[in-house]
C-alpha positions as CSV (number, residue, x, y, z in Angstrom):
1,X,11.8,-18.6,-30.2
2,X,13.6,-18.7,-26.8
3,X,13.2,-15.0,-26.5
4,X,9.5,-15.3,-27.1
5,X,9.2,-18.0,-24.4
6,X,11.0,-15.8,-21.9
7,X,8.7,-13.0,-22.6
8,X,5.7,-15.3,-22.3
9,X,6.9,-16.6,-18.9
10,X,7.7,-13.1,-17.7
11,X,4.2,-12.0,-18.7
12,X,2.6,-15.0,-17.0
13,X,4.7,-14.3,-13.8
14,X,3.7,-10.7,-13.8
15,X,0.0,-11.5,-14.4
16,X,0.2,-14.0,-11.6
17,X,1.7,-11.4,-9.3
18,X,-1.1,-9.0,-10.1
19,X,-3.7,-11.6,-9.2
20,X,-2.0,-12.5,-5.9
21,X,-1.6,-8.8,-5.1
22,X,-5.2,-8.0,-5.6
23,X,-6.3,-11.0,-3.5
24,X,-4.2,-9.9,-0.5
25,X,-6.2,-6.8,0.0
26,X,-8.5,-8.6,2.4
27,X,-10.3,-5.6,3.6
28,X,-10.7,-3.0,0.9
29,X,-12.9,-0.7,2.9
30,X,-13.2,0.3,6.5
31,X,-16.0,2.3,8.0
32,X,-16.8,3.5,11.5
33,X,-20.3,2.4,12.2
34,X,-22.8,2.9,15.0
35,X,-26.2,1.7,15.7
36,X,-29.0,1.5,18.2
37,X,-30.9,-1.5,19.2
38,X,-34.3,-2.2,20.8
39,X,-35.8,-4.5,23.3
40,X,-37.9,-6.3,20.7
41,X,-35.1,-8.2,18.8
42,X,-32.9,-7.7,15.8
43,X,-32.5,-4.2,14.2
44,X,-31.8,-4.3,10.5
45,X,-29.9,-1.1,9.5
46,X,-30.9,0.6,6.2
47,X,-27.3,1.3,4.9
48,X,-26.5,-1.0,2.0
49,X,-22.7,-1.6,1.7
50,X,-20.8,-3.0,-1.3
51,X,-17.6,-4.9,-1.0
52,X,-14.8,-3.4,-3.1
53,X,-12.3,-6.3,-3.2
54,X,-12.0,-10.0,-2.4
55,X,-11.8,-10.5,1.3
56,X,-14.0,-10.7,4.3
57,X,-16.6,-8.8,6.3
58,X,-15.6,-8.3,9.9
59,X,-16.3,-6.1,12.8
60,X,-14.1,-4.8,15.7
61,X,-16.4,-3.2,18.3
62,X,-15.2,0.0,20.1
63,X,-18.4,0.9,22.0
64,X,-20.5,-1.7,23.8
65,X,-23.4,-1.2,26.1
66,X,-22.8,-0.1,29.6
67,X,-22.3,-2.7,32.4
68,X,-25.7,-3.1,34.1
69,X,-26.3,-2.5,37.8
70,X,-26.1,-6.2,38.8
71,X,-22.5,-6.2,37.5
72,X,-23.2,-8.7,34.6
73,X,-21.8,-7.8,31.2
74,X,-24.1,-6.9,28.3
75,X,-23.7,-8.4,24.9
76,X,-23.7,-7.1,21.4
77,X,-24.7,-9.7,18.8
78,X,-24.5,-8.8,15.1
79,X,-24.7,-10.5,11.7
80,X,-24.7,-9.7,8.0
81,X,-28.0,-9.8,6.1
82,X,-28.9,-9.8,2.4
83,X,-29.4,-6.3,1.0
84,X,-32.6,-7.2,-0.8
85,X,-34.2,-9.5,1.8
86,X,-33.0,-8.5,5.2
87,X,-34.7,-11.5,6.8
88,X,-32.2,-13.6,4.9
89,X,-29.1,-14.1,7.0
90,X,-25.9,-14.0,5.0
91,X,-23.7,-14.9,8.0
92,X,-23.9,-16.5,11.4
93,X,-24.3,-14.2,14.4
94,X,-21.2,-13.0,16.3
95,X,-21.3,-11.9,19.9
96,X,-19.1,-9.6,21.9
97,X,-18.9,-8.4,25.5
98,X,-16.6,-6.1,27.4
99,X,-14.1,-9.0,28.0
100,X,-13.9,-9.7,24.3
101,X,-13.5,-6.8,21.9
102,X,-11.5,-8.7,19.2
103,X,-12.3,-8.5,15.5
104,X,-14.6,-11.3,14.4
105,X,-15.2,-12.3,10.8
106,X,-18.7,-12.8,9.5
107,X,-17.9,-14.0,6.0
108,X,-14.5,-14.9,4.4
109,X,-13.8,-15.1,0.7
110,X,-16.5,-12.7,-0.3
111,X,-16.4,-11.5,-3.9
112,X,-16.1,-7.8,-4.9
113,X,-19.4,-5.9,-5.5
114,X,-21.3,-8.1,-3.0
115,X,-24.1,-6.0,-1.4
116,X,-25.1,-6.4,2.3
117,X,-26.6,-4.7,5.3
118,X,-25.9,-5.1,9.0
119,X,-28.2,-6.3,11.8
120,X,-27.7,-6.3,15.5
121,X,-29.3,-7.0,18.9
122,X,-28.4,-6.1,22.5
123,X,-29.8,-3.9,25.2
124,X,-29.2,-3.1,28.8
125,X,-32.6,-2.1,30.4
126,X,-31.1,-1.0,33.7
127,X,-29.0,1.7,32.1
128,X,-31.2,2.3,29.0
129,X,-28.1,2.0,26.8
130,X,-29.0,1.0,23.2
131,X,-26.0,2.4,21.4
132,X,-23.0,0.4,20.0
133,X,-20.2,1.1,17.5
134,X,-17.2,-0.3,15.8
135,X,-15.0,-0.6,12.7
136,X,-16.5,-2.6,9.9
137,X,-14.1,-4.0,7.4
138,X,-15.4,-5.1,4.0
């Protein structure tokens, strides 16, 4: 009987290790994304993405709008939206400028197979720059 208990404890320990290991893969997928914006507000992008592991949805921008002629910095603001109803926000908006290009997390603890789209706003009329990009982790 002692042998059976040791096997049971070993099995439980191994199973626990598997659960912890799968949970540590915070960002199962990374994708380079780009988008363009308009002067009329939020653009909702058509690409539907699906999370592949427990973790978070976050963005690290690598291309923001050009600095405008007055020297002020332009902003990129993005958020996660529902894949079926893009007017339903799934996250709060996050904003970046040229002084802050750090990764920001939209949602933490999101389950595998969650579907979402991205939405963004930002524009520099003086330079006509509407293009942004970054690395999306999900």
